Structure formats: C-alpha cells, structure tokens
C-alpha positions as CSV (number, residue, x, y, z in Angstrom):
1,M,6.2,-20.1,6.8
2,F,5.4,-16.4,6.1
3,P,1.8,-15.5,6.8
4,F,2.2,-12.5,4.6
5,L,3.7,-11.9,1.2
6,A,4.2,-8.4,-0.3
7,I,4.9,-8.1,-4.0
8,G,6.1,-4.9,-5.6
9,N,9.3,-3.1,-6.3
10,P,11.2,-1.2,-3.6
11,V,12.1,2.4,-4.4
12,Y,14.6,4.9,-3.1
13,D,13.0,8.3,-3.0
14,I,13.8,11.9,-2.4
15,I,10.9,13.4,-0.5
16,E,10.2,17.1,0.0
17,T,7.2,18.4,2.0
18,P,6.6,21.9,3.5
19,F,7.7,20.4,6.9
20,A,10.6,18.0,6.1
21,K,13.1,16.8,3.5
22,T,15.0,13.6,3.3
23,D,18.8,13.6,3.4
24,G,19.2,12.0,0.0
25,R,17.3,8.9,-1.2
26,V,15.4,6.8,1.3
27,L,13.8,3.3,1.2
28,S,10.1,3.4,0.3
29,G,7.5,1.8,-1.9
30,C,4.0,0.4,-1.5
31,S,5.1,-3.2,-0.8
32,V,8.0,-2.1,1.4
33,N,5.9,0.1,3.7
34,A,3.2,-2.5,4.0
35,A,5.7,-5.2,4.8
36,L,7.5,-2.9,7.3
37,T,4.2,-2.3,9.1
38,I,3.5,-6.0,9.4
39,G,7.0,-6.7,10.6
40,K,6.9,-3.9,13.2
41,L,3.6,-5.2,14.5
42,G,5.3,-8.6,15.1
43,E,4.5,-10.9,12.2
44,R,6.8,-12.6,9.7
45,V,6.5,-11.2,6.2
46,A,8.3,-11.8,2.9
47,L,8.8,-9.2,0.2
48,V,9.5,-9.9,-3.5
49,G,10.7,-7.1,-5.7
50,A,13.4,-6.0,-8.2
51,I,16.1,-3.6,-7.3
52,G,19.5,-2.4,-8.6
53,E,22.8,-3.5,-7.1
54,D,23.5,0.0,-5.8
55,F,20.8,-0.2,-3.1
56,R,20.3,-4.0,-2.8
57,E,22.4,-4.6,0.3
58,H,21.1,-1.6,2.1
59,M,17.5,-2.6,1.4
60,V,17.9,-6.3,2.5
61,N,19.6,-5.2,5.8
62,K,17.0,-2.5,6.5
63,L,14.1,-4.8,6.0
64,K,15.7,-7.6,8.1
65,Q,16.0,-5.1,10.9
66,Y,12.2,-5.0,11.0
67,N,11.4,-8.7,10.6
68,V,11.0,-8.6,6.8
69,E,12.7,-11.2,4.6
70,A,13.5,-9.9,1.1
71,Y,13.5,-12.1,-2.0
72,V,15.3,-9.9,-4.4
73,Q,15.2,-10.0,-8.2
74,P,17.8,-8.2,-10.3
75,S,17.1,-4.9,-12.0
76,K,19.1,-2.7,-14.3
77,E,18.5,0.2,-11.9
78,T,16.8,1.0,-8.7
79,G,13.4,2.6,-9.0
80,G,12.6,5.9,-7.3
81,F,11.0,9.2,-7.5
82,H,11.6,12.8,-6.4
83,L,8.4,13.7,-4.6
84,V,7.5,17.3,-4.0
85,Y,4.3,18.0,-2.2
86,L,2.4,20.9,-3.8
87,D,1.2,22.8,-0.7
88,E,0.7,22.5,3.1
89,S,-2.4,20.4,2.7
90,M,-0.1,17.7,1.2
91,N,-3.1,16.2,-0.6
92,D,-1.2,15.7,-3.9
93,R,2.4,15.9,-5.1
94,R,4.6,16.2,-8.2
95,L,6.7,13.2,-9.2
96,S,9.9,13.1,-11.2
97,V,11.5,9.8,-12.0
98,L,15.0,8.9,-10.5
99,G,14.9,5.3,-11.8
100,H,12.6,2.8,-13.3
101,A,13.1,-0.8,-12.0
102,S,12.6,-4.0,-14.0
103,R,9.4,-5.9,-14.1
104,I,8.9,-8.7,-11.5
105,D,9.1,-12.2,-12.8
106,V,6.4,-13.9,-10.7
107,S,7.4,-17.3,-12.1
108,R,10.6,-17.0,-10.0
109,I,8.8,-16.5,-6.7
110,P,9.9,-19.5,-4.4
111,E,7.1,-22.0,-3.9
112,I,7.3,-21.7,-0.1
113,L,6.0,-18.1,-0.3
114,F,2.7,-19.2,-1.9
115,D,1.8,-20.7,1.5
116,A,1.1,-17.1,2.7
117,R,-2.4,-16.4,4.0
118,I,-2.5,-12.8,2.6
119,I,-0.7,-11.5,-0.5
120,I,-0.3,-7.7,-0.7
121,I,0.0,-6.5,-4.3
122,G,1.7,-3.1,-4.2
123,P,3.2,-2.2,-7.6
124,I,4.9,1.2,-8.0
125,L,5.2,1.7,-11.8
126,D,4.3,-1.0,-14.3
127,E,6.2,-4.0,-12.7
128,L,3.1,-6.2,-12.4
129,S,0.4,-7.1,-14.9
130,L,-3.1,-8.6,-15.0
131,E,-1.5,-11.8,-16.2
132,D,0.8,-11.8,-13.1
133,L,-2.3,-11.5,-10.9
134,K,-3.9,-14.5,-12.6
135,Y,-0.8,-16.5,-12.1
136,L,-0.7,-15.7,-8.4
137,K,-4.4,-16.7,-8.0
138,E,-3.6,-20.0,-9.6
139,K,-0.6,-20.6,-7.4
140,S,-2.0,-19.6,-4.1
141,D,-5.2,-19.7,-2.0
142,A,-4.2,-16.5,-0.2
143,L,-6.5,-13.5,0.1
144,I,-5.2,-10.9,-2.3
145,L,-5.1,-7.2,-1.1
146,T,-4.3,-4.9,-4.0
147,D,-3.2,-1.3,-3.8
148,P,-3.6,-0.2,-7.5
149,Q,-1.1,2.6,-7.6
150,G,1.3,1.0,-10.0
151,F,-1.5,-0.3,-12.3
152,L,-2.6,3.3,-12.9
153,R,0.8,5.0,-13.3
154,F,2.5,5.3,-16.7
155,L,5.8,6.8,-17.8
156,E,5.4,9.3,-20.7
157,N,8.2,11.6,-21.8
158,G,9.9,11.1,-18.5
159,K,6.9,12.0,-16.5
160,V,4.5,9.9,-14.4
161,I,0.9,10.2,-15.3
162,R,-2.2,8.5,-14.0
163,R,-4.5,6.8,-16.5
164,R,-7.3,4.2,-16.3
165,P,-6.2,1.0,-17.9
166,E,-8.9,-1.0,-19.8
167,N,-8.4,-4.1,-17.7
168,I,-8.7,-2.4,-14.3
169,E,-12.0,-4.0,-13.5
170,E,-10.5,-7.4,-14.1
171,V,-7.7,-6.5,-11.6
172,I,-10.5,-5.5,-9.1
173,K,-12.3,-8.8,-9.7
174,L,-9.1,-10.8,-8.9
175,S,-8.5,-8.9,-5.6
176,H,-10.4,-9.9,-2.5
177,I,-9.6,-6.5,-1.1
178,F,-9.0,-3.5,-3.4
179,K,-7.8,-0.2,-1.9
180,P,-7.2,2.9,-4.0
181,N,-6.6,6.4,-2.6
182,E,-9.0,9.3,-3.4
183,H,-7.0,10.3,-6.6
184,E,-6.8,6.8,-7.9
185,A,-10.4,6.1,-7.1
186,H,-11.4,9.0,-9.4
187,V,-9.1,7.8,-12.1
188,I,-10.9,4.4,-12.1
189,F,-14.5,5.7,-11.5
190,P,-14.6,9.4,-12.5
191,K,-17.1,11.8,-10.8
192,M,-18.5,9.1,-8.5
193,E,-18.9,9.7,-4.8
194,F,-16.2,7.9,-2.8
195,S,-18.8,5.8,-0.9
196,K,-20.3,4.7,-4.2
197,I,-16.8,3.8,-5.5
198,A,-16.1,1.6,-2.5
199,E,-19.5,0.0,-3.0
200,K,-18.8,-0.5,-6.7
201,I,-15.5,-2.2,-5.9
202,A,-17.2,-4.5,-3.4
203,E,-19.8,-5.4,-6.0
204,I,-17.2,-6.2,-8.7
205,N,-15.0,-8.4,-6.5
206,S,-17.7,-9.7,-4.2
207,G,-15.3,-8.8,-1.4
208,I,-14.1,-5.6,0.2
209,G,-13.7,-2.1,-1.3
210,I,-11.8,0.6,0.4
211,V,-11.1,4.2,-0.5
212,T,-8.5,6.1,1.6
213,L,-9.1,9.8,2.0
214,A,-5.9,11.1,3.7
215,E,-6.8,13.3,6.7
216,R,-10.5,12.6,6.1
217,G,-10.1,8.9,6.9
218,S,-11.4,6.1,4.7
219,I,-14.5,4.4,3.5
220,I,-15.0,0.7,3.5
221,A,-17.8,-1.3,1.8
222,F,-18.6,-5.0,2.0
223,E,-21.7,-7.3,2.0
224,R,-23.9,-4.3,1.1
225,K,-22.7,-2.3,4.1
226,T,-20.7,0.9,4.0
227,Y,-18.8,2.6,6.8
228,K,-16.9,5.9,7.2
229,I,-13.6,5.4,9.2
230,P,-12.1,8.6,10.7
231,A,-8.5,9.4,10.5
232,H,-6.7,9.8,13.8
233,P,-5.5,13.4,14.4
234,A,-1.8,13.7,13.7
235,R,0.9,16.3,13.3
236,A,1.5,15.7,9.7
237,I,5.1,15.9,8.5
238,D,5.1,13.5,5.5
239,P,2.1,11.6,4.1
240,T,4.2,9.4,1.8
241,G,3.4,5.8,2.4
242,C,0.5,6.3,4.7
243,G,-1.8,4.3,2.4
244,D,0.8,1.6,2.2
245,V,1.0,1.4,6.0
246,Y,-2.9,1.3,6.0
247,A,-2.8,-1.7,3.7
248,G,-0.2,-3.6,5.8
249,A,-2.1,-2.8,9.1
250,F,-5.4,-3.8,7.6
251,A,-3.9,-7.1,6.4
252,F,-2.3,-7.8,9.8
253,Y,-5.6,-7.2,11.7
254,Y,-7.9,-8.9,9.2
255,L,-5.9,-12.1,9.2
256,K,-6.3,-12.3,13.0
257,Y,-9.9,-11.3,13.4
258,Q,-11.7,-11.2,10.0
259,D,-13.6,-8.1,10.9
260,P,-13.4,-5.5,8.1
261,V,-14.6,-2.5,10.1
262,E,-12.2,-3.1,13.0
263,S,-9.4,-3.8,10.5
264,A,-10.0,-0.5,8.8
265,A,-10.1,1.4,12.1
266,F,-6.9,-0.3,13.2
267,A,-5.3,0.6,9.8
268,S,-6.3,4.2,10.2
269,A,-4.8,4.3,13.7
270,V,-1.5,2.8,12.5
271,A,-1.2,5.0,9.5
272,S,-1.4,8.1,11.7
273,F,2.1,7.2,13.0
274,M,3.6,7.1,9.5
275,V,2.4,10.7,8.7
276,E,4.3,12.0,11.8
277,S,7.7,10.9,10.5
278,I,9.7,10.6,7.3
279,G,11.3,7.5,5.8
280,P,11.2,3.8,6.8
281,D,12.1,4.1,10.5
282,F,8.6,5.1,11.7
283,K,7.8,3.8,15.2
284,L,4.7,1.8,16.2
285,P,4.6,1.7,20.0
286,R,2.1,-1.0,21.0
287,K,0.4,1.0,23.8
288,E,-0.1,4.1,21.7
289,V,-1.3,2.0,18.7
290,E,-4.0,0.4,20.9
291,E,-5.0,3.8,22.3
292,R,-5.4,5.4,18.9
293,F,-7.2,2.3,17.6
294,Q,-9.8,2.6,20.3
295,R,-10.3,6.3,19.6
296,V,-10.7,5.7,15.9
297,L,-13.1,2.8,16.5
298,E,-15.3,5.1,18.6
299,G,-15.7,7.5,15.6
300,V,-16.8,4.9,13.0
301,E,-20.0,5.8,11.3
302,K,-22.3,3.5,9.3
303,I,-23.3,5.2,6.0
304,R,-25.5,2.5,4.6
C-alpha cells in the first residue's frame, strides 16, 4: 500500500536564476517534487503522470532512487518550461514552454492506488479538470491536498498566463487542504489580504487554507483560527519547487500527527532545503530538518 498518491505531470525544465543555471533540462513538477519530499522523508509514495518517451526511463529511475513508484501514462511529448527568474528577489519568473504533455486519464489509475490516505493534486498545465477531482473523490476516501498551479495556468499564443477559472471555488470545495502561492492567491481572490484569503479557503472547503509567501513564510487557516508561519532563513539559490516541497512535507507530517500548525512549520523547515539547491537531488538530512523545524515552530504567530 502507498500511504500517499501524487497526481500531476512531471516536467523537464531549464532553470535560470541569478545564482545558478541547470545543465540542460532537469526533472521537476509539482507532483514530482512533493513525491520526492515524501520519499526522502522515508514514506512510500506513488506518482501518476503523463510523460513522453524521451524522458520516461530517466524519470522512472530517478524517482525510484528516492522511494517513489511512478505509474506512467503516455504523452506525445514531455512537458517542461524554460524558467528565468526576473531579479535577485526571485519572487516571480518568466516562463516559456518547452513541451506540453497530455492530459492525465484518471480512469486508468490502478485501483490499488486509491487506498492512499492522502492524495496530492499537483497539475502543471491543464492536465487535470474539475471532473477529474470529482472522480477521485468518488473513488477514494483519502484527504485531498491541492496545489492549484495547473488549474490557473493557460497556454495562449505559446505563452503561459495565469487566469481565474470560473469553477475554481468548486475545486477548493473538493479539496480538504488547498494551497496556492501568493501570486495564485491573488489570481483567485484579487486584492484580498493573504490572511483573509487563507480564511476564505477554509470557509469554502470547511478544511484547511494555506497561502505560501516565499521568504515571508506562509499563512494557515482552519476552524476559525489563523496562524503566520515563518520561513527558515536560507541561502537562496533556486526557489523552483519550494511550494511543492512544502505540500509534500505538510502531507507527510499531517498524516502522522493531524496537527495543521505543526505540519505547516515542518513544511516550512523542509522547503528551506529545496531553495538552497537546484534540481531533484536536494538533500533532507534528518537532524538538520528537525533543528530547522524546531526553530520555525518557535516563531509561529497566531493572527486570529
């Protein structure tokens, strides 16, 4: 049995920051980074996604190296982006498309995977739909943690843009835990304060709302309570995938302890390791993870 199931297309990206650049295309993606995090923390996790034949074998072997079992669906090409961070703050980036992978056929997911306790929904670009989420809810009793990145991205004239889909509140309602980053949060709820957005999400899904704020940490709301979670100081090299790592670490801790605040503090600590490296081979040394977790926990503030 796999306690965790991550669903979303893998990508092979070229990443450029002011401090580092990949040597060609490297494995990434929301579901991939979340699954890698869970695997590196010592739990079994399955990943479902579509990828082209050019990178299929490399992806399967790389994920297996870190305790992640890939259930691959075919795609006409491998998805991927060329990411260029706009300045040294690395708060936003410019994307150009290297490949657009096929949609995921959720009806082909093996029955055994629906025994998962937590399903992480991490689409990249239009590979999952509201109807797919409804299908997953019908098939599984798992908690659903959604990173909405791929629900808000659209390809127009070869460029990726963010736009608020009409059905996004239905997506939130189907997700027990819903986690946009600061840019996505303002696409969904323009001009609202981030703490109010987290609270609005928790109101819609009667569960947990999280907004990640890069080096400013994150905000979590649940059961009419709202907390500010600090980021752990880090020597930032590449922020790509930090929110994905946050999602995987949150799911890992929450399944064990069911404590939303501690789970968010743990996720913040683990994400700090990702920002200090580039690519899928980031390290998560147990002792240092625990030390950073305790430091983040000490800085948690209750907002309301």
